[in-house]
Each structure stands twice: as structure tokens, then as C-alpha cells.
N, CA, C and O atoms as a Maestro MAE file, in Angstrom:
{
 s_m_m2io_version
 :::
 2.0.0
}

f_m_ct {
 s_m_title
 :::
 protein
 m_atom[172] {
  # First column is atom index #
  i_m_mmod_type
  r_m_x_coord
  r_m_y_coord
  r_m_z_coord
  i_m_residue_number
  s_m_chain_name
  s_m_pdb_residue_name
  s_m_pdb_atom_name
  i_m_atomic_number
  :::
  1 25 24.725 10.523 0.847 1 A "UNK " " N  " 7
  2 3 24.335 9.281 0.318 1 A "UNK " " CA " 6
  3 2 23.902 8.561 1.409 1 A "UNK " " C  " 6
  4 15 24.491 8.633 2.487 1 A "UNK " " O  " 8
  5 25 22.764 7.757 1.205 2 A "UNK " " N  " 7
  6 3 22.082 6.846 2.238 2 A "UNK " " CA " 6
  7 2 22.932 5.482 2.317 2 A "UNK " " C  " 6
  8 15 23.728 5.172 1.430 2 A "UNK " " O  " 8
  9 25 22.700 4.717 3.425 3 A "UNK " " N  " 7
  10 3 23.295 3.518 3.585 3 A "UNK " " CA " 6
  11 2 23.039 2.497 2.383 3 A "UNK " " C  " 6
  12 15 23.904 1.756 1.917 3 A "UNK " " O  " 8
  13 25 21.734 2.576 1.964 4 A "UNK " " N  " 7
  14 3 21.359 1.699 0.883 4 A "UNK " " CA " 6
  15 2 22.263 2.077 -0.376 4 A "UNK " " C  " 6
  16 15 22.857 1.183 -0.980 4 A "UNK " " O  " 8
  17 25 22.347 3.238 -0.713 5 A "UNK " " N  " 7
  18 3 23.102 3.586 -1.911 5 A "UNK " " CA " 6
  19 2 24.613 3.271 -1.654 5 A "UNK " " C  " 6
  20 15 25.269 2.841 -2.603 5 A "UNK " " O  " 8
  21 25 25.135 3.431 -0.594 6 A "UNK " " N  " 7
  22 3 26.631 3.042 -0.312 6 A "UNK " " CA " 6
  23 2 26.662 1.506 -0.522 6 A "UNK " " C  " 6
  24 15 27.652 0.973 -1.024 6 A "UNK " " O  " 8
  25 25 25.557 0.786 -0.129 7 A "UNK " " N  " 7
  26 3 25.733 -0.680 -0.244 7 A "UNK " " CA " 6
  27 2 25.690 -1.114 -1.717 7 A "UNK " " C  " 6
  28 15 26.398 -2.038 -2.115 7 A "UNK " " O  " 8
  29 25 24.863 -0.448 -2.512 8 A "UNK " " N  " 7
  30 3 24.658 -0.866 -3.958 8 A "UNK " " CA " 6
  31 2 25.696 -0.285 -4.898 8 A "UNK " " C  " 6
  32 15 25.729 -0.620 -6.081 8 A "UNK " " O  " 8
  33 25 26.615 0.659 -4.328 9 A "UNK " " N  " 7
  34 3 27.721 1.138 -5.097 9 A "UNK " " CA " 6
  35 2 29.071 0.471 -4.866 9 A "UNK " " C  " 6
  36 15 30.141 0.883 -5.313 9 A "UNK " " O  " 8
  37 25 28.870 -0.706 -4.045 10 A "UNK " " N  " 7
  38 3 30.260 -1.512 -3.794 10 A "UNK " " CA " 6
  39 2 30.236 -2.571 -4.737 10 A "UNK " " C  " 6
  40 15 29.246 -2.939 -5.370 10 A "UNK " " O  " 8
  41 25 31.534 -3.100 -4.803 11 A "UNK " " N  " 7
  42 3 31.776 -4.148 -5.790 11 A "UNK " " CA " 6
  43 2 31.185 -5.451 -5.136 11 A "UNK " " C  " 6
  44 15 31.367 -5.592 -3.926 11 A "UNK " " O  " 8
  45 25 30.504 -6.398 -5.817 12 A "UNK " " N  " 7
  46 3 30.045 -7.511 -5.344 12 A "UNK " " CA " 6
  47 2 31.063 -8.535 -4.963 12 A "UNK " " C  " 6
  48 15 32.054 -8.681 -5.680 12 A "UNK " " O  " 8
  49 25 30.894 -9.245 -3.903 13 A "UNK " " N  " 7
  50 3 31.854 -10.370 -3.482 13 A "UNK " " CA " 6
  51 2 31.019 -11.549 -3.239 13 A "UNK " " C  " 6
  52 15 30.351 -11.681 -2.214 13 A "UNK " " O  " 8
  53 25 31.069 -12.509 -4.305 14 A "UNK " " N  " 7
  54 3 30.130 -13.688 -4.098 14 A "UNK " " CA " 6
  55 2 30.869 -15.078 -3.959 14 A "UNK " " C  " 6
  56 15 31.796 -15.419 -4.693 14 A "UNK " " O  " 8
  57 25 30.420 -15.737 -3.069 15 A "UNK " " N  " 7
  58 3 30.825 -17.077 -2.899 15 A "UNK " " CA " 6
  59 2 29.551 -17.935 -3.072 15 A "UNK " " C  " 6
  60 15 28.555 -17.735 -2.377 15 A "UNK " " O  " 8
  61 25 29.618 -18.978 -4.099 16 A "UNK " " N  " 7
  62 3 28.633 -19.860 -4.496 16 A "UNK " " CA " 6
  63 2 28.920 -21.084 -3.877 16 A "UNK " " C  " 6
  64 15 30.012 -21.633 -4.026 16 A "UNK " " O  " 8
  65 25 27.852 -21.635 -3.068 17 A "UNK " " N  " 7
  66 3 28.027 -22.877 -2.487 17 A "UNK " " CA " 6
  67 2 26.986 -23.829 -2.961 17 A "UNK " " C  " 6
  68 15 25.778 -23.688 -2.766 17 A "UNK " " O  " 8
  69 25 27.605 -24.903 -3.659 18 A "UNK " " N  " 7
  70 3 26.566 -25.967 -4.166 18 A "UNK " " CA " 6
  71 2 26.436 -26.086 -5.564 18 A "UNK " " C  " 6
  72 15 27.226 -26.735 -6.250 18 A "UNK " " O  " 8
  73 25 25.359 -25.412 -6.048 19 A "UNK " " N  " 7
  74 3 25.032 -25.589 -7.479 19 A "UNK " " CA " 6
  75 2 25.950 -24.677 -8.371 19 A "UNK " " C  " 6
  76 15 25.940 -23.447 -8.353 19 A "UNK " " O  " 8
  77 25 26.740 -25.475 -9.151 20 A "UNK " " N  " 7
  78 3 27.840 -24.778 -9.927 20 A "UNK " " CA " 6
  79 2 27.266 -23.997 -11.016 20 A "UNK " " C  " 6
  80 15 27.887 -23.021 -11.435 20 A "UNK " " O  " 8
  81 25 26.090 -24.345 -11.539 21 A "UNK " " N  " 7
  82 3 25.467 -23.602 -12.706 21 A "UNK " " CA " 6
  83 2 25.254 -22.181 -12.347 21 A "UNK " " C  " 6
  84 15 25.315 -21.322 -13.226 21 A "UNK " " O  " 8
  85 25 24.989 -21.854 -11.021 22 A "UNK " " N  " 7
  86 3 24.749 -20.396 -10.524 22 A "UNK " " CA " 6
  87 2 26.217 -19.676 -10.704 22 A "UNK " " C  " 6
  88 15 26.267 -18.558 -11.215 22 A "UNK " " O  " 8
  89 25 27.307 -20.290 -10.307 23 A "UNK " " N  " 7
  90 3 28.550 -19.689 -10.499 23 A "UNK " " CA " 6
  91 2 28.661 -19.439 -11.992 23 A "UNK " " C  " 6
  92 15 28.937 -18.311 -12.399 23 A "UNK " " O  " 8
  93 25 28.465 -20.401 -12.779 24 A "UNK " " N  " 7
  94 3 28.720 -20.413 -14.201 24 A "UNK " " CA " 6
  95 2 27.957 -19.147 -14.964 24 A "UNK " " C  " 6
  96 15 28.473 -18.478 -15.858 24 A "UNK " " O  " 8
  97 25 26.766 -18.978 -14.483 25 A "UNK " " N  " 7
  98 3 25.730 -17.779 -15.041 25 A "UNK " " CA " 6
  99 2 26.472 -16.574 -14.484 25 A "UNK " " C  " 6
  100 15 26.537 -15.614 -15.251 25 A "UNK " " O  " 8
  101 25 27.015 -16.453 -13.350 26 A "UNK " " N  " 7
  102 3 27.558 -15.181 -12.968 26 A "UNK " " CA " 6
  103 2 28.865 -14.769 -13.571 26 A "UNK " " C  " 6
  104 15 29.178 -13.597 -13.780 26 A "UNK " " O  " 8
  105 25 29.609 -15.822 -13.839 27 A "UNK " " N  " 7
  106 3 30.894 -15.565 -14.682 27 A "UNK " " CA " 6
  107 2 30.627 -15.164 -15.975 27 A "UNK " " C  " 6
  108 15 31.371 -14.346 -16.518 27 A "UNK " " O  " 8
  109 25 29.516 -15.700 -16.635 28 A "UNK " " N  " 7
  110 3 29.099 -15.236 -18.059 28 A "UNK " " CA " 6
  111 2 28.833 -13.693 -17.978 28 A "UNK " " C  " 6
  112 15 29.011 -12.979 -18.965 28 A "UNK " " O  " 8
  113 25 28.435 -13.239 -16.873 29 A "UNK " " N  " 7
  114 3 28.014 -11.777 -16.748 29 A "UNK " " CA " 6
  115 2 29.304 -10.907 -16.228 29 A "UNK " " C  " 6
  116 15 29.119 -9.776 -15.779 29 A "UNK " " O  " 8
  117 25 30.435 -11.398 -16.295 30 A "UNK " " N  " 7
  118 3 31.776 -10.869 -15.829 30 A "UNK " " CA " 6
  119 2 31.645 -10.490 -14.239 30 A "UNK " " C  " 6
  120 15 32.124 -9.448 -13.792 30 A "UNK " " O  " 8
  121 25 30.961 -11.427 -13.448 31 A "UNK " " N  " 7
  122 3 31.007 -11.209 -12.033 31 A "UNK " " CA " 6
  123 2 32.008 -12.254 -11.444 31 A "UNK " " C  " 6
  124 15 32.015 -13.457 -11.705 31 A "UNK " " O  " 8
  125 25 32.859 -11.581 -10.598 32 A "UNK " " N  " 7
  126 3 33.922 -12.382 -9.841 32 A "UNK " " CA " 6
  127 2 33.228 -13.306 -9.051 32 A "UNK " " C  " 6
  128 15 32.323 -12.770 -8.411 32 A "UNK " " O  " 8
  129 25 33.343 -14.523 -8.875 33 A "UNK " " N  " 7
  130 3 32.641 -15.554 -8.199 33 A "UNK " " CA " 6
  131 2 33.488 -16.647 -7.667 33 A "UNK " " C  " 6
  132 15 34.211 -17.169 -8.516 33 A "UNK " " O  " 8
  133 25 33.573 -17.128 -6.432 34 A "UNK " " N  " 7
  134 3 34.232 -18.260 -5.887 34 A "UNK " " CA " 6
  135 2 33.162 -19.440 -5.808 34 A "UNK " " C  " 6
  136 15 32.070 -19.303 -5.256 34 A "UNK " " O  " 8
  137 25 33.550 -20.494 -6.360 35 A "UNK " " N  " 7
  138 3 32.571 -21.609 -6.276 35 A "UNK " " CA " 6
  139 2 33.115 -22.624 -5.401 35 A "UNK " " C  " 6
  140 15 34.243 -23.077 -5.599 35 A "UNK " " O  " 8
  141 25 32.284 -23.058 -4.318 36 A "UNK " " N  " 7
  142 3 32.610 -24.065 -3.419 36 A "UNK " " CA " 6
  143 2 31.795 -25.393 -3.613 36 A "UNK " " C  " 6
  144 15 30.592 -25.468 -3.363 36 A "UNK " " O  " 8
  145 25 32.553 -26.430 -4.081 37 A "UNK " " N  " 7
  146 3 31.696 -27.647 -4.289 37 A "UNK " " CA " 6
  147 2 31.366 -28.365 -3.119 37 A "UNK " " C  " 6
  148 15 32.136 -29.187 -2.622 37 A "UNK " " O  " 8
  149 25 30.160 -28.068 -2.616 38 A "UNK " " N  " 7
  150 3 29.674 -28.710 -1.387 38 A "UNK " " CA " 6
  151 2 28.264 -29.479 -1.665 38 A "UNK " " C  " 6
  152 15 27.412 -29.113 -2.475 38 A "UNK " " O  " 8
  153 25 28.204 -30.570 -0.857 39 A "UNK " " N  " 7
  154 3 26.902 -31.344 -0.770 39 A "UNK " " CA " 6
  155 2 26.516 -31.470 0.568 39 A "UNK " " C  " 6
  156 15 27.463 -31.499 1.353 39 A "UNK " " O  " 8
  157 25 25.411 -31.551 1.047 40 A "UNK " " N  " 7
  158 3 25.037 -31.957 2.536 40 A "UNK " " CA " 6
  159 2 25.288 -33.347 2.601 40 A "UNK " " C  " 6
  160 15 25.080 -34.143 1.685 40 A "UNK " " O  " 8
  161 25 25.803 -33.640 3.863 41 A "UNK " " N  " 7
  162 3 26.055 -35.014 4.146 41 A "UNK " " CA " 6
  163 2 24.915 -35.912 3.981 41 A "UNK " " C  " 6
  164 15 23.798 -35.516 4.315 41 A "UNK " " O  " 8
  165 25 25.086 -37.083 3.499 42 A "UNK " " N  " 7
  166 3 24.016 -38.140 3.201 42 A "UNK " " CA " 6
  167 2 23.553 -38.629 4.598 42 A "UNK " " C  " 6
  168 15 24.355 -38.865 5.502 42 A "UNK " " O  " 8
  169 25 22.250 -38.763 4.717 43 A "UNK " " N  " 7
  170 3 21.757 -39.234 5.984 43 A "UNK " " CA " 6
  171 2 20.314 -39.070 6.044 43 A "UNK " " C  " 6
  172 15 19.695 -39.415 7.050 43 A "UNK " " O  " 8
  :::
 }
 m_bond[171] {
  # First column is bond index #
  i_m_from
  i_m_to
  i_m_order
  :::
  1 1 2 1
  2 2 3 1
  3 3 4 2
  4 3 5 1
  5 5 6 1
  6 6 7 1
  7 7 8 2
  8 7 9 1
  9 9 10 1
  10 10 11 1
  11 11 12 2
  12 11 13 1
  13 13 14 1
  14 14 15 1
  15 15 16 2
  16 15 17 1
  17 17 18 1
  18 18 19 1
  19 19 20 2
  20 19 21 1
  21 21 22 1
  22 22 23 1
  23 23 24 2
  24 23 25 1
  25 25 26 1
  26 26 27 1
  27 27 28 2
  28 27 29 1
  29 29 30 1
  30 30 31 1
  31 31 32 2
  32 31 33 1
  33 33 34 1
  34 34 35 1
  35 35 36 2
  36 35 37 1
  37 37 38 1
  38 38 39 1
  39 39 40 2
  40 39 41 1
  41 41 42 1
  42 42 43 1
  43 43 44 2
  44 43 45 1
  45 45 46 1
  46 46 47 1
  47 47 48 2
  48 47 49 1
  49 49 50 1
  50 50 51 1
  51 51 52 2
  52 51 53 1
  53 53 54 1
  54 54 55 1
  55 55 56 2
  56 55 57 1
  57 57 58 1
  58 58 59 1
  59 59 60 2
  60 59 61 1
  61 61 62 1
  62 62 63 1
  63 63 64 2
  64 63 65 1
  65 65 66 1
  66 66 67 1
  67 67 68 2
  68 67 69 1
  69 69 70 1
  70 70 71 1
  71 71 72 2
  72 71 73 1
  73 73 74 1
  74 74 75 1
  75 75 76 2
  76 75 77 1
  77 77 78 1
  78 78 79 1
  79 79 80 2
  80 79 81 1
  81 81 82 1
  82 82 83 1
  83 83 84 2
  84 83 85 1
  85 85 86 1
  86 86 87 1
  87 87 88 2
  88 87 89 1
  89 89 90 1
  90 90 91 1
  91 91 92 2
  92 91 93 1
  93 93 94 1
  94 94 95 1
  95 95 96 2
  96 95 97 1
  97 97 98 1
  98 98 99 1
  99 99 100 2
  100 99 101 1
  101 101 102 1
  102 102 103 1
  103 103 104 2
  104 103 105 1
  105 105 106 1
  106 106 107 1
  107 107 108 2
  108 107 109 1
  109 109 110 1
  110 110 111 1
  111 111 112 2
  112 111 113 1
  113 113 114 1
  114 114 115 1
  115 115 116 2
  116 115 117 1
  117 117 118 1
  118 118 119 1
  119 119 120 2
  120 119 121 1
  121 121 122 1
  122 122 123 1
  123 123 124 2
  124 123 125 1
  125 125 126 1
  126 126 127 1
  127 127 128 2
  128 127 129 1
  129 129 130 1
  130 130 131 1
  131 131 132 2
  132 131 133 1
  133 133 134 1
  134 134 135 1
  135 135 136 2
  136 135 137 1
  137 137 138 1
  138 138 139 1
  139 139 140 2
  140 139 141 1
  141 141 142 1
  142 142 143 1
  143 143 144 2
  144 143 145 1
  145 145 146 1
  146 146 147 1
  147 147 148 2
  148 147 149 1
  149 149 150 1
  150 150 151 1
  151 151 152 2
  152 151 153 1
  153 153 154 1
  154 154 155 1
  155 155 156 2
  156 155 157 1
  157 157 158 1
  158 158 159 1
  159 159 160 2
  160 159 161 1
  161 161 162 1
  162 162 163 1
  163 163 164 2
  164 163 165 1
  165 165 166 1
  166 166 167 1
  167 167 168 2
  168 167 169 1
  169 169 170 1
  170 170 171 1
  171 171 172 2
  :::
 }
}
């Protein structure tokens, strides 16, 4: 098995930072995702 095949046969571990809609769409596809509500500092 190549390194690429090993990588794509692993379970995804996703951390979504920022736009919650991305996390929502992943959850609708039964993907485990952790959402971090983050915004860049104003300035």
C-alpha cells in the first residue's frame, strides 16, 4: 500500500475554524467535526 493510499484509508479528523456553515455541512454528511467559533481580531 502506498503512502497516499494509507492516508486516504484513515478516518478524517476535522477541526473547523470560523465559518460554522462548513461544520454544519460536514455534520449533514455524518462526518465528525469540531467547530471553533473564532473571528480575527478587529483592527
